[in-house]
N, C-alpha and C positions, 0 to 999 in steps of 0.2 A: 677476645673482642670480633663482634661480626663484621664480615666484609663485604661490602655491596660494589656495584658498579657506578662509578660517578659519571662517567662520560663515554661515549663511544662515537668511533667514525671510521668509515672503509678506509682500507689501505690501497693506495694507487700503485700498481706495479707497471712498469713500461718495459715492452718487449721489443728489443732493438736488432736489427739484422740488415745485411747488406743489400743493394737493389735487386743484385741477381742471387736469389736464393730462394729456397722452397718456400719459406714464410711469406715472401712478397707475393709470390705464384699463387699462394693459398689465399691471401687476402684479396688479391685481385680477382680469385673465382667466386669468394664469397661474396664481394662487391657485385660481381655480375649476376650472381644467384640472387641476391637480396632486391635488387630493382627491376630486373628485366621480367623475371617470371610473372610478377603481380600484374605488369601490363598486359601479357597474354592472357591470365586468368579473366581478367576485368573484359577485354576485348572479346574472349569467347562465351562471356555470358550474355552476349548481344544486348548490352545497354550501355556499352561505354560510348559509342559514338552515334547520338541521337541525329537520325538523318529526318526527323518529322516531330513537332511538338504542336499543341493546341492551346488554345487562347480564347477569351469570349469578348466581345466588342458589341457596343451600341452603334447599328451602323447609320450613317447620313443619308437618307433616302428623300427622294422628291419626286413627286408625278410630275411627267413632262406634259401632261395634256394632249398626248397624241394618244388616239385611240384607232382601232379596226373593228367594227362591228359588222356580223352577219347574223340575222334572222330569218329563218325557216318558216314558211308559210305552208299551208294547205288549202287555200282558197280556191285554188285554180284545178286541183287534183292532179297537178303535174309535177314530175320528179326535178328537181333542181329549181323550182320556185322560190326566192328569197328576196328579201331586202337587205340593203348593206349601206354602210357610211363610214367614212373614215377622214382624219385630220389631214390626209395626204391628199393634195390635190390632183395630180396624175391619176390615182386610183379613183377618184371620183368622177375623172372625164372617162374612164374606161368602164365604168359602171354606171353611166348616165341613165340608161334605161331602168335600172334597179336602184337607184339612187333614193333614199329616202333620209331629210334632215330630221335630227331628233333636237330635242332641248335638253342640254347638259350642263349639270351644274356640280361642281366639285370643291371640297376644302379639305387642307391637312391641319391636323390639331396637335400642339404640343400639350400633351395633358400634365406633364410632369414639371415643366417649365426648365428642362435642361438645354433648351436651345436647337432640339433636333425633335423633327416631327414623329410623331408615335404611330398615329394611322390616319388613313384616307377615307372620306367619306363621299362617294361617288353616287350620282343619280343620273339615270337617263331616262327621258320620255319619248317614245317613237309614235308619231302619230300614224295611226291606221284607219282604213274604212272598215265599215262594218261587217264588210265579206270577208276581211282579212283576218286569219286566225294564226297565232304564233305557236308552233310546236318545238323548236328549238332556237337557242341562243349560243353563238360564239363571240365571243369579247376578247381582245387584245387589249392591254394596258400597257404602257411603256413607262419605264421610271429610270432614274439616274440615281446609281447606287455608287456608295463612296464607303471606305474602311480607311483608318488612319493609325490605328496604334502601331503596326511594325511598317509594312511597305504601305505607301499611300496607293491604294488601289482604287481604280475609277473605271465604271462601266455603264452602258445603257442595257437594261434589263427588262424581263417581261413580266408580266403577271396574267394568267389565261383563266378565263372563265367559260365553262361550258354546261349547258344543259338540254337536255331533250325529255320531252312527255308526249304520251298518246293523246293527252287533254290539251285543248288550246288554253292558253295561259292569259292571265291579266297582268301579271306581276313575278319577276322574280328577283329574292332577297338573297343575298350572297355574305356569309360570314368567314373570313380566313385570315391566314397569317402570309405576309410575303417572305420566304426563307431562303437561305444562302445556300448553295448546293455548289459542290467542288468536287473536282476528279483529280486536281493537281494540286500540291501545296504552294501558298504564297511565298514570295520570297520575302526575307527578314528585312529588308530596308528598301531604299528607293522608290521611284514612282512607277508603278504598274498600270499601264493605260492601254493594255493588249486589246481590250474589249470595250473601250469607250468610243466605238465608232456606232454609226447607225446601224440597227438591226434590219431596217428596211429602206433600200435607196428610193427616197422619195423623188428621185428625179426622173427614175425610169419610167418607159413609156410601154414596157412588156408586162402582160398579165400575169406572167410566170412568178415576177418578183413579188407580188402580193399575194401568192396562193399561198394558203395555210401550211400544206405540207411542206413547202419549198422554204417557209419561213422557219418553221419547226425543224427542218434538218439541218440547215445552217446553223441555229441557234445551239442545237443539241452537241454539234461539234465543239462548243465552246468548253474549256476546262473549268469555268466558272459561269454559273447563271443563279438566277433565283427562280423560283418555284412555289406555287400555291398548293400544297399538298391537302387533300381532303378537307376542303372547305364546308362549312354548313350551307346548304341550299334550301331554300324554301320557295315551292311553285305554286302560285294561287292563279286558280283559274277562275272563270266567272267575270268578263270583262264587260263592262258596261257599254252601250250603245254610244260610239263617238268619243270613248276615253282611250288614251295612247297605251301603248304597253310599256311598262317601267319596269328598268333594272334598278336596283339599290344594291351597293357594295359597300361594307365596311371592311376595310383590309389593314390590319396592324402591321406594323415595322417593330417586330420584338427584338430585343436584346439576343442574340443568337444561343440558343440553348443547345444546339447541334456545334458543338466546338469548331472553331475555325483554325484548319491546320496550315502551318508555315514552315519553312525551312530554317531552321536555327542560324545564327552567326557564328563566328569563330569564338567570342569570349563565352557564348552560352554552353558552346561543347565543352571549353576549358573549364569551366566552372562547374558543371555537372561532371566531367569525366574526371576532374581532380577529386572530388569527394568520394567517389568510388574506388578510386586508385590508392588514396591514402587509406582508406578503411582495410583494404588487403595487405598494402606494404607493412602497415602496423604489425601484423602477424609474422609476417617474414622478419621484420627487424627483431622482432622479440626471439623468435627460432634461432637464426643465425648468430646472434649476440650470445646466446647459450653454447653455440656451436664453437665461435672463437674463443669463449673462456676456457672450454674443455680442452682444446687443441694445445693452446699457451699455456695453460696452467701445469699441464701434464708432460709439457715440452715434448708434444710428438713432434715438431719441428724445432731444430736448431735455433736459439735465439739468445740474446744478452738480456738478462733481466736485470732491471733498473730498479732496485728498491727505494721506497722512499727515504730510509734512513741507512746509513752505513753501519757496517757492524762495530765499528769502532765507537760510535754514537748511541748504539743501543741501550735503552735503559735497563738495568738489573734488579 
């Protein structure tokens, strides 16, 4: 009659030894070699301890209705001939001889209805005499910028528009994005308002406080700023008699396609490191399990073998 296998199961053997024995020392050594080397392997791969991570966020941006405008002219043929205006009272008093008050209109639009403004539409009409010709424009726009996803980050920021032309202009149209720029990663939690102070001290009576070179020097020293990289500009010449010089700007507040970097917290590091550690640990567990079976099965160290069945109960 044919014989076939009805059922099978592994045989469990227990290897026993005293606390002070070679078998115990070998098990301790294998335990250390199983769990410690994977930690060094992962750490030396330069991906275990993440010092910086990135994410995307739609910022909360609001135009503060503060500006500083300098318009360069050529009507007198003298160097340094310009008109200016700002929303800072002390600056206007200092520049009283060159002050020219424009007509300004601005509105911010929430195009997608998410409760956050998506872009700014800004128009400025500067009255000029027929002998005044505009050759260059420098315009500072001040914004309130806020991020909320990780750390609650608040700051006052700048948008800068500049253009020069050899031909007298009637209108400057600008289309660009207000981008987030950082030299240092943000914190992973808490309130960060290091840069939520005024870029210009509007109470200062010193002209140096309003000088563009000084403003940009202080602003560039910040670790986090906003910039308007490579905006599209259209310079239109041929101003009609009695017509003002117009500046039209459409500035978008985009979701940051340049990823925002931040310093991860403890639990993020553990989550990321645990996955890498276990992946390497599984290989070490497999290898040293085979090592233990080889050592104790061949009795390379002295142990007491406890079989699942005594000899007297063994089936024959």
